[in-house]
C-alpha positions in Angstrom: 8.5 -30.3 -44.8 8.5 -33.1 -42.2 7.6 -31.9 -38.7 9.5 -32.9 -35.6 7.7 -35.9 -34.1 7.6 -34.8 -30.4 6.3 -31.3 -31.4 3.6 -32.8 -33.6 2.5 -35.2 -30.8 2.3 -32.2 -28.5 0.0 -30.4 -30.9 -2.5 -33.2 -31.3 -2.2 -35.0 -27.9 -2.1 -34.1 -24.2 0.5 -31.7 -22.8 3.9 -33.3 -22.3 5.5 -33.0 -18.9 9.0 -33.8 -17.6 9.5 -34.1 -13.9 12.8 -33.5 -12.1 13.1 -34.3 -8.3 15.7 -36.3 -6.4 13.0 -38.0 -4.3 11.7 -41.1 -6.0 8.6 -41.1 -3.9 7.7 -37.6 -5.0 8.2 -38.5 -8.7 5.9 -41.5 -8.4 3.2 -39.6 -6.5 3.3 -36.6 -8.8 3.3 -38.8 -11.9 0.2 -40.5 -10.7 -1.5 -37.1 -9.9 -0.8 -35.7 -13.4 -1.6 -38.9 -15.3 -5.3 -38.1 -15.9 -4.5 -34.8 -17.8 -0.9 -34.9 -18.9 1.6 -37.2 -20.5 4.6 -37.6 -18.1 7.3 -38.2 -20.7 10.1 -38.7 -18.2 11.1 -38.5 -14.6 14.7 -37.6 -13.7 16.5 -37.2 -10.4 18.7 -34.2 -11.1 19.1 -31.1 -13.1 21.8 -32.4 -15.5 19.6 -35.3 -16.5 16.7 -32.9 -17.1 18.9 -30.8 -19.4 19.9 -34.0 -21.3 16.3 -35.2 -21.7 14.6 -31.9 -22.7 16.0 -31.7 -26.3 15.2 -35.4 -26.9 11.7 -35.4 -25.5 10.6 -31.8 -26.2 8.2 -31.4 -23.2 5.7 -28.6 -23.0 6.4 -28.1 -19.3 9.4 -29.0 -17.1 8.6 -29.3 -13.4 11.6 -28.7 -11.2 12.4 -29.2 -7.6 14.8 -26.6 -6.2 17.1 -28.6 -4.0 18.7 -31.3 -6.3 22.2 -32.7 -6.5 24.5 -31.3 -9.2 22.5 -28.6 -10.8 19.7 -27.2 -8.6 16.4 -26.2 -10.0 17.4 -22.5 -10.4 20.5 -23.4 -12.3 18.6 -25.9 -14.5 16.0 -23.3 -15.3 18.6 -20.7 -16.2 20.3 -23.2 -18.5 17.1 -24.1 -20.2 16.4 -20.5 -20.8 20.0 -19.9 -22.2 19.7 -22.7 -24.7 16.3 -21.5 -25.9 14.1 -24.3 -24.7 10.4 -23.7 -25.5 9.3 -25.6 -22.3 7.5 -23.7 -19.7 9.1 -24.0 -16.2 7.1 -24.7 -13.0 8.8 -25.2 -9.7 7.5 -27.8 -7.2 9.2 -27.3 -3.9 9.0 -27.2 -0.1 10.5 -23.7 0.0 7.8 -21.2 0.9 9.9 -18.0 1.3 9.0 -15.2 -1.1 12.7 -14.8 -1.9 12.7 -18.2 -3.5 9.6 -17.4 -5.5 11.2 -14.1 -6.6 14.3 -16.0 -7.7 12.2 -18.5 -9.6 10.4 -15.7 -11.4 13.8 -14.2 -12.4 14.7 -17.6 -13.8 11.7 -17.4 -16.1 9.3 -19.7 -14.1 5.7 -19.6 -15.0 4.6 -21.4 -11.9 5.6 -22.1 -8.3 3.8 -24.8 -6.3 4.4 -25.9 -2.7 4.7 -29.7 -2.4 2.1 -29.7 0.4 -0.4 -28.4 -2.2 0.7 -30.4 -5.2 -2.5 -32.5 -5.2 -4.6 -29.4 -5.6 -2.4 -26.8 -7.3 0.1 -28.5 -9.6 -2.3 -29.4 -12.4 -3.8 -25.9 -12.2 -0.3 -24.3 -12.3 0.6 -26.4 -15.4 -2.6 -25.3 -17.3 -2.0 -21.7 -16.4 1.6 -21.9 -17.5 0.6 -23.5 -20.9 -1.9 -20.6 -21.3 0.9 -18.0 -20.6 -0.1 -17.1 -17.1 1.9 -17.3 -13.9 0.7 -19.2 -10.9 2.2 -18.1 -7.6 1.5 -18.9 -3.9 2.1 -15.3 -3.0 1.9 -12.0 -4.9 4.5 -10.1 -2.9 7.3 -11.4 -5.3 5.6 -9.3 -8.1 6.7 -6.2 -6.1 10.1 -7.7 -5.3 10.8 -8.3 -9.0 9.4 -5.1 -10.2 6.7 -6.8 -12.2 3.8 -4.6 -13.5 1.0 -7.0 -13.9 -2.8 -7.6 -13.7 -3.0 -10.3 -11.0 -5.9 -12.1 -9.3 -6.1 -13.6 -5.8 -8.8 -16.1 -5.0 -9.4 -16.6 -1.3 -11.8 -18.3 1.1 -13.4 -15.1 2.4 -12.9 -11.3 2.6 -10.5 -11.5 5.5 -8.4 -14.5 4.6 -6.7 -12.7 1.7 -5.9 -9.6 3.7 -2.7 -10.9 5.1 -1.4 -11.3 1.6 -2.7 -7.9 0.6 -1.0 -6.3 3.6 2.3 -8.0 2.6 2.0 -6.8 -1.0 1.2 -3.2 0.1 4.0 -3.1 2.7 6.5 -4.3 0.2 5.3 -1.7 -2.3 5.6 1.1 0.2 9.1 0.0 1.1 10.0 0.2 -2.6 8.6 3.7 -2.7 5.4 3.0 -4.6 2.2 4.9 -4.4 -0.5 2.4 -3.2 -4.2 2.4 -3.6 -7.1 0.3 -2.4 -10.6 -0.2 -3.8 -12.1 -2.2 -0.9 -15.3 -2.4 1.0 -15.3 -0.4 4.2 -15.0 -3.4 6.6 -11.9 -4.7 4.7 -10.3 -1.3 4.7 -10.6 -1.2 8.5 -9.1 -4.7 8.9 -6.3 -3.8 6.4 -5.4 -0.7 8.4 -4.9 -2.9 11.5 -2.8 -5.4 9.7 -0.7 -2.7 8.0 -0.1 -1.1 11.4 1.2 -4.5 12.6 3.8 -4.2 9.8 4.8 -0.7 10.8 2.7 1.4 8.5 0.1 3.9 9.6 -2.1 4.3 6.5 -3.5 7.6 7.7 0.0 9.1 7.8 0.8 7.5 4.4 -2.3 9.1 3.0 -1.3 12.5 4.2 1.9 12.1 2.3 -0.1 11.4 -0.9 1.2 7.8 -1.1 -2.1 6.1 -0.2 -5.3 6.5 -2.3 -8.6 5.2 -1.0 -11.6 4.3 -3.1 -14.7 2.6 -1.8 -15.5 -0.6 -3.8 -19.3 -0.3 -3.4 -19.3 3.3 -4.6 -16.9 2.6 -7.4 -18.9 -0.4 -8.6 -22.0 1.8 -8.8 -20.2 4.6 -10.5 -18.9 2.5 -13.4 -22.4 1.1 -14.2 -24.8 3.1 -16.4 -28.3 1.7 -17.3 -27.2 -1.8 -16.3 -24.1 -1.7 -18.4 -20.4 -1.1 -17.7 -19.4 2.5 -18.6 -15.9 2.5 -20.2 -15.3 6.2 -19.7 -15.8 6.0 -16.0 -13.2 3.2 -15.8 -10.8 5.2 -18.0 -11.2 8.2 -15.7 -10.3 6.1 -12.7 -7.2 4.7 -14.5 -6.2 8.2 -15.5 -6.5 9.4 -11.9 -4.3 6.6 -10.7 -1.7 7.2 -13.5 -1.7 10.9 -12.6 -1.1 10.1 -8.9 1.7 7.7 -9.9 3.5 10.3 -12.0 3.1 13.0 -9.3 4.6 10.7 -6.6 7.6 11.9 -4.7 9.5 9.0 -6.2 9.1 10.6 -9.6 7.4 9.7 -12.9 9.3 6.5 -13.2 7.8 5.1 -10.0 5.3 2.3 -9.7 1.7 2.2 -8.4 0.3 -0.8 -6.7 -3.5 -1.2 -6.3 -5.6 -3.8 -4.6 -9.3 -3.9 -5.6 -12.6 -5.7 -5.0 -14.7 -3.8 -7.5 -15.3 -6.8 -9.7 -16.0 -9.0 -6.7 -18.7 -6.5 -5.7 -20.3 -6.7 -9.2 -20.3 -10.5 -8.9 -22.0 -10.3 -5.5 -24.6 -8.1 -7.1 -25.4 -10.8 -9.6 -23.7 -9.2 -12.6 -20.7 -11.5 -13.3 -20.8 -10.4 -17.0 -20.1 -6.8 -15.9 -17.3 -8.0 -13.6 -15.6 -9.9 -16.5 -16.0 -6.9 -18.8 -14.4 -4.7 -16.1 -11.5 -7.1 -15.9 -11.0 -7.0 -19.7 -11.1 -3.3 -19.9 -8.8 -2.8 -16.9 -6.3 -5.1 -18.5 -6.5 -3.2 -21.7 -6.2 0.2 -20.1 -3.4 -0.5 -17.7 -1.3 -3.0 -19.8 1.3 -0.3 -20.9 1.4 1.5 -17.5 3.7 1.0 -14.5 0.8 -0.3 -12.4 0.5 -3.5 -10.5 -3.1 -4.4 -10.0 -4.3 -7.2 -7.7 -7.9 -8.1 -7.8 -9.3 -10.2 -4.9 -12.2 -12.6 -5.2 -13.6 -14.2 -2.0 -15.3 -17.5 -2.6 -18.8 -16.2 -1.6 -18.8 -13.8 -4.5 -18.7 -16.6 -7.0 -21.7 -18.4 -8.3 -21.3 -21.9 -6.8 -23.1 -23.7 -9.6 -20.9 -22.1 -12.3 -17.8 -21.5 -10.1 -15.2 -23.4 -12.2 -16.3 -21.7 -15.4 -16.4 -18.2 -13.7 -13.0 -18.7 -12.1 -11.6 -19.8 -15.5 -13.1 -16.8 -17.2 -11.7 -14.4 -14.5 -8.3 -16.0 -14.7 -8.2 -15.5 -18.5 -8.2 -11.7 -18.0 -5.1 -11.8 -15.7 -1.5 -12.5 -16.2 -0.8 -13.9 -12.7 -3.0 -16.2 -10.6 -2.7 -16.8 -6.9 -4.8 -18.6 -4.2 -4.6 -17.6 -0.6 -2.8 -20.5 1.1 -5.3 -23.1 2.3 -5.1 -24.8 5.7 
């Protein structure tokens, strides 16, 4: 049977990308940025033209601006989903608000990139989308959309990612979640201050049974036996979290949100293989549970000589990827 030509080209060639933006300058700049890794099969200036071009060109990814004449990016994404397009959707926009990111996720988007970071993040977002992973500038929309996921946040240092962590936990507490942290002591202290600034006294939340605290250093030691990761210890930790979730005042249908640095601690100790195995097992053990896990990795816990490979391997064990916004 003869195969569709665009689909065949996609299988043997570079990923095919269609760009939609009403700014000709953006289309030109983004096309140039992507040219080394992708085939930009078309650039169009509104959503209607994108809908007309997709069935003809069969792109692997459609990159959409949000604010476009006629059909906006959200409407275009919804229509692509309705007609059964196989193309992954990535938004490229100036809108930073989490409400926009949440709406993009509800439209089926696999990526959301700010135009100010297009040069560094767009190609990365496209590769993650093609691999079936979401790439987001913020992880709070995971709570806002009710997504139970295994997410990772890469950040510059321990403290630079804590604002994002505080935003996620605050949103989760507002939703009625039980929350948990597996952080090193200094980060727990900073997080408590930042949560207080958002109106949450974590000590009080803890007395209500809604905040569980684990020490990342102790937990990383406990899950290792004779230099190897001990599956049963990890399973016990997951079981304890699941029990706390089900016993929550919100009932057995509630969610649990956990932020952890246990794998980062293992990387800092020079055992990245154990960190990767931990991520694999955690993904396996929590996949069917109503648990949102966010793993944080400061840059200094990664081996700089092999950083790209390690980051890629870590990402492969997560369904959502985020980078703390860079200055």
